[in-house]
C-alpha positions as CSV (number, residue, x, y, z in Angstrom):
1,M,0.0,0.0,0.0
2,T,1.3,3.4,-0.8
3,D,1.6,6.0,1.9
4,G,-1.4,8.2,2.6
5,Q,-4.4,6.7,0.8
6,C,-7.0,7.9,3.3
7,N,-8.6,11.3,3.3
8,A,-6.3,13.8,5.0
9,R,-9.0,14.3,7.7
10,S,-9.3,10.6,8.5
11,R,-8.7,10.0,12.1
12,A,-7.9,6.9,14.1
13,A,-7.0,6.2,17.7
14,V,-4.8,3.6,19.4
15,V,-5.4,3.0,23.1
16,G,-2.5,1.1,24.7
17,A,1.0,2.0,23.4
18,G,3.0,-1.1,24.3
19,R,4.5,-3.8,22.1
20,M,1.5,-4.0,19.8
21,G,0.1,-0.5,20.0
22,H,3.0,1.3,18.4
23,G,3.1,-1.1,15.4
24,I,-0.7,-0.8,14.9
25,A,-0.4,3.0,15.0
26,L,2.4,2.9,12.5
27,E,0.3,0.9,10.1
28,A,-2.7,3.2,10.5
29,A,-0.5,6.2,9.8
30,R,1.0,4.5,6.8
31,G,-2.5,4.2,5.5
32,G,-3.0,7.9,5.8
33,F,-4.8,8.2,9.1
34,Q,-4.1,10.9,11.6
35,V,-3.5,8.7,14.7
36,S,-3.9,9.7,18.3
37,I,-2.1,7.4,20.8
38,Y,-3.1,7.2,24.4
39,D,-1.6,5.2,27.2
40,T,-2.1,5.5,31.0
41,Q,1.7,5.4,31.6
42,A,3.2,8.9,31.4
43,G,5.5,9.3,28.4
44,R,4.6,5.9,26.9
45,A,2.7,7.4,23.9
46,E,5.8,9.6,23.0
47,A,8.0,6.5,23.3
48,A,5.7,4.6,21.0
49,I,6.1,7.2,18.3
50,A,9.9,6.8,18.6
51,E,9.5,3.1,18.3
52,A,7.3,3.5,15.3
53,R,9.9,5.6,13.6
54,A,12.5,2.8,14.3
55,D,10.1,0.2,12.9
56,A,9.6,2.3,9.8
57,A,13.2,1.4,8.8
58,D,12.1,-2.2,8.5
59,L,9.4,-1.1,6.0
60,V,12.1,0.7,4.0
61,A,14.2,-2.4,3.9
62,A,11.2,-4.4,2.7
63,G,10.6,-2.0,-0.1
64,V,7.1,-1.1,1.3
65,I,7.9,2.6,1.7
66,H,10.7,5.0,0.8
67,A,13.0,6.6,3.4
68,A,11.6,9.9,2.3
69,D,8.1,8.8,3.3
70,I,9.0,8.4,7.0
71,P,8.7,12.0,8.2
72,S,5.2,12.4,6.7
73,I,4.1,9.0,8.2
74,I,5.5,9.7,11.6
75,G,4.1,13.2,11.4
76,R,0.6,11.7,11.5
77,L,1.2,10.2,15.0
78,A,0.4,12.3,18.0
79,P,0.2,11.5,21.7
80,A,-3.1,12.2,23.5
81,N,-3.5,13.4,27.0
82,D,-6.5,11.3,27.8
83,L,-8.7,8.5,26.2
84,E,-11.6,10.8,25.5
85,S,-9.5,13.3,23.4
86,A,-7.9,10.4,21.6
87,A,-11.2,8.9,20.6
88,A,-12.9,12.2,19.7
89,G,-13.5,12.3,16.0
90,A,-12.0,8.9,15.3
91,E,-13.4,6.7,12.6
92,V,-11.7,3.6,14.2
93,V,-10.3,2.9,17.6
94,F,-7.8,0.1,18.1
95,E,-7.5,-1.1,21.7
96,A,-4.3,-2.8,22.7
97,V,-4.3,-2.6,26.5
98,A,-3.5,-5.4,29.0
99,E,-5.2,-8.8,28.4
100,D,-7.5,-8.3,31.4
101,L,-11.2,-8.4,30.9
102,E,-12.1,-5.8,33.5
103,I,-9.5,-3.4,32.2
104,K,-10.8,-3.8,28.6
105,R,-14.4,-3.4,29.7
106,G,-13.5,-0.1,31.4
107,V,-11.8,1.1,28.3
108,F,-14.6,0.1,26.0
109,A,-17.3,1.7,28.2
110,R,-15.4,5.0,28.0
111,L,-14.8,4.6,24.2
112,D,-18.5,3.9,23.7
113,R,-19.3,7.3,25.1
114,A,-16.3,9.2,23.7
115,A,-16.0,8.0,20.1
116,P,-18.4,9.1,17.4
117,A,-21.5,6.9,17.1
118,A,-20.3,5.4,13.7
119,A,-16.8,4.7,14.9
120,L,-15.5,1.1,14.8
121,L,-14.3,-0.1,18.2
122,L,-11.8,-2.9,17.7
123,S,-10.0,-5.0,20.3
124,N,-6.6,-6.6,19.9
125,T,-7.4,-9.4,22.4
126,S,-6.0,-12.8,21.6
127,S,-8.1,-14.8,24.1
128,L,-11.0,-12.9,25.6
129,A,-14.5,-13.1,24.1
130,I,-15.6,-10.0,22.1
131,S,-19.1,-10.5,23.6
132,D,-17.7,-10.1,27.1
133,I,-15.9,-6.9,26.1
134,A,-18.8,-5.5,24.2
135,A,-21.1,-6.0,27.2
136,A,-19.7,-2.8,28.6
137,C,-21.0,-0.8,25.5
138,E,-24.5,0.6,24.7
139,R,-23.7,0.0,21.0
140,P,-22.1,-3.5,20.9
141,E,-22.9,-3.9,17.2
142,R,-19.8,-1.8,16.3
143,V,-17.4,-3.8,18.5
144,A,-15.3,-6.5,16.9
145,L,-12.0,-8.3,17.1
146,A,-9.0,-7.1,15.1
147,H,-6.2,-9.2,16.4
148,W,-2.8,-8.1,15.0
149,I,0.2,-10.4,15.2
150,L,3.6,-9.4,16.6
151,P,5.3,-7.5,15.0
152,P,2.3,-5.9,13.4
153,H,4.2,-3.8,10.9
154,L,5.8,-7.0,9.4
155,I,3.0,-9.6,9.8
156,P,0.3,-9.1,7.2
157,A,-2.5,-11.2,8.7
158,V,-5.0,-9.7,11.1
159,E,-7.7,-11.9,12.7
160,V,-11.3,-10.4,12.5
161,A,-14.2,-11.9,14.4
162,P,-17.6,-10.7,15.5
163,G,-19.4,-11.1,18.9
164,P,-23.0,-12.3,18.9
165,Q,-24.2,-8.6,18.7
166,T,-21.6,-7.4,16.1
167,S,-23.4,-6.3,13.0
168,P,-22.4,-7.8,9.6
169,A,-21.8,-4.2,8.4
170,T,-19.2,-3.7,11.1
171,I,-17.3,-6.9,10.0
172,E,-17.4,-5.8,6.3
173,A,-16.1,-2.3,7.3
174,V,-13.2,-3.8,9.3
175,R,-12.3,-6.1,6.4
176,A,-12.3,-3.1,4.0
177,L,-10.3,-1.0,6.4
178,L,-7.6,-3.6,6.8
179,E,-7.4,-4.2,3.1
180,R,-6.9,-0.4,2.7
181,L,-4.0,-0.7,5.1
182,G,-2.4,-3.5,3.0
183,K,-3.2,-6.2,5.6
184,W,-4.6,-9.7,5.1
185,P,-7.9,-9.8,7.1
186,V,-8.7,-13.3,8.2
187,V,-12.4,-13.3,9.0
188,L,-13.9,-15.8,11.4
189,E,-17.6,-16.5,11.4
190,R,-17.9,-16.3,15.2
191,E,-15.8,-15.8,18.4
192,M,-14.2,-18.7,20.1
193,P,-11.5,-19.2,22.8
194,G,-8.1,-18.3,21.3
195,Y,-9.7,-17.5,18.0
196,L,-7.8,-19.0,15.0
197,I,-4.1,-18.3,15.0
198,N,-3.5,-19.0,18.7
199,R,-5.5,-22.2,18.5
200,L,-3.2,-23.4,15.7
201,Q,0.0,-22.2,17.3
202,F,-0.8,-23.7,20.7
203,A,-1.9,-27.0,19.2
204,L,1.6,-27.3,17.8
205,L,3.3,-26.0,20.9
206,R,1.3,-28.5,23.1
207,E,2.6,-31.4,21.1
208,A,6.2,-30.1,20.9
209,M,6.4,-29.4,24.7
210,D,4.9,-32.7,25.5
211,L,7.6,-34.4,23.4
212,V,10.2,-32.5,25.4
213,G,8.5,-33.6,28.6
214,Q,8.5,-37.2,27.5
215,G,12.2,-37.1,26.7
216,V,11.6,-37.8,23.0
217,A,13.8,-34.9,21.8
218,S,15.2,-31.7,23.1
219,A,13.8,-28.2,22.4
220,E,16.8,-27.6,20.1
221,E,16.2,-30.8,18.1
222,I,12.5,-30.0,17.7
223,D,13.2,-26.5,16.6
224,R,15.7,-27.8,14.1
225,A,13.2,-30.3,12.8
226,V,10.5,-27.5,12.4
227,R,12.9,-25.0,10.8
228,G,14.2,-27.7,8.3
229,S,10.8,-29.1,7.3
230,I,7.3,-27.8,7.9
231,A,8.4,-24.2,8.4
232,R,9.9,-24.4,4.8
233,R,6.6,-25.4,3.3
234,M,4.1,-23.4,5.2
235,P,5.0,-19.9,3.8
236,V,4.4,-21.3,0.3
237,M,1.6,-23.9,0.7
238,G,-0.1,-23.3,4.1
239,L,-1.7,-26.3,5.8
240,F,-4.5,-27.3,3.5
241,G,-2.5,-26.7,0.3
242,Q,0.2,-29.0,1.5
243,A,-2.4,-31.6,2.5
244,D,-4.0,-31.5,-1.0
245,L,-0.6,-31.9,-2.7
246,A,0.4,-34.9,-0.4
247,G,-3.0,-36.5,-0.8
248,L,-5.9,-36.4,1.6
249,D,-6.1,-40.2,1.5
250,V,-2.5,-40.4,2.8
251,Y,-3.3,-37.9,5.6
252,R,-6.5,-39.7,6.6
253,Q,-4.5,-43.0,6.9
254,I,-1.8,-41.2,9.1
255,F,-4.5,-39.8,11.3
256,R,-6.0,-43.2,11.8
257,Y,-3.0,-44.5,13.7
258,L,-1.5,-41.2,15.0
259,A,-4.4,-39.2,16.3
260,A,-5.0,-41.2,19.4
261,D,-1.3,-40.8,20.4
262,L,-1.2,-37.1,20.1
263,C,-1.1,-35.0,23.3
264,R,-4.6,-34.3,24.7
265,S,-3.6,-32.5,27.9
266,A,-6.3,-30.3,29.4
267,G,-3.8,-28.0,31.0
268,P,-0.3,-26.6,30.2
269,P,2.3,-29.2,29.2
270,Q,4.4,-30.4,32.1
271,A,7.6,-29.1,30.5
272,L,6.1,-25.6,30.4
273,D,4.9,-25.8,34.0
274,D,8.3,-27.0,35.2
275,A,10.1,-24.1,33.4
276,V,7.8,-21.4,34.8
277,R,7.9,-22.8,38.3
278,A,11.7,-22.7,38.2
279,G,11.6,-19.0,37.1
280,N,12.8,-19.8,33.6
281,T,10.2,-17.7,31.8
282,G,12.1,-17.0,28.6
283,A,14.6,-14.7,26.9
284,A,13.7,-11.7,29.0
285,V,15.1,-13.4,32.2
286,G,17.9,-15.2,30.4
287,Q,16.5,-18.7,30.6
288,G,13.6,-20.6,29.0
289,F,13.9,-23.7,27.0
290,Y,17.2,-22.0,25.9
291,S,19.8,-19.9,27.7
292,W,19.8,-16.3,26.5
293,S,22.2,-13.4,26.8
294,A,21.1,-9.9,25.9
295,D,23.2,-10.1,22.8
296,Q,21.6,-13.5,21.8
297,R,18.1,-12.1,22.3
298,D,18.8,-9.1,20.2
299,E,20.4,-11.2,17.5
300,A,17.4,-13.5,17.4
301,L,15.0,-10.6,17.0
302,R,17.2,-9.2,14.2
303,R,17.2,-12.5,12.4
304,R,13.4,-12.9,12.9
305,N,12.8,-9.4,11.5
306,A,15.2,-9.9,8.6
307,E,13.3,-13.0,7.5
308,L,9.9,-11.3,7.9
309,I,11.2,-8.4,5.8
310,R,12.3,-10.9,3.2
311,L,8.9,-12.5,3.1
312,L,7.1,-9.1,3.0
313,R,9.3,-8.1,0.1
314,A,8.5,-11.4,-1.7
315,D,4.8,-10.7,-1.2
316,G,5.2,-7.4,-3.0
317,G,5.0,-5.3,0.2
318,G,1.9,-6.8,1.7
């Protein structure tokens, strides 16, 4: 998408300026919206603008924008002093606050009063029901899921889902908006726990962590297997395309003898529980399934972003 396709007076708001919020704000600004950013933490919105500027360099590397575009894009981002002023006049509000139902309900109750009656109110939740969030609103028909994937400026897919009271017109408007922003809206027919992407991701993680727990293979060997096999095919074929090419009769036969042996745990895998109870919660603390130094963590993020930039370039910029 080229920079600035929206009307110059088009306004958007982002509430919550953490890891997701600044990337969502960048994408909205790249689409031509004047974006107000609000966060309860003092100085956080200003920091988000600086982070968005840094992320814009990734989009230059991917060939999505030109370096000369950055000042005008970042110029569309502005911090807001309060939620009400951020939402005033907005056509769309993206919520990206903590994954806590009561916090989100409080935010949406205020947005329902502050935003224009026709504004779209979109939650970035990855697990909470839209119906539970929209219950705080007098106009729940305009509330929907728009779940962006980290890092949002480099991942094209955005999950979209309605609650029971979301109007079909709202879902179509969200789809059209995301397409204008150069994203890939993935529209679900209804809400469900974890929605689509997390359900797929956690199904694979549950089996992988169970294999570690059983002593079948180490985390390193499993990651090596994934990177050298299914991760090579998925960007090209997806899941169902690969199944069709391999033959559904073959897959059906494999399921007959394999399905009953796959992990069906109703709770977190034991290997995950053990790691968390030991305080080994991941790269941020230096130990998870791997040991991490700060340099190793930064290098992993650099390699991840470089690969995402390569894929985005191969997609033609989104």
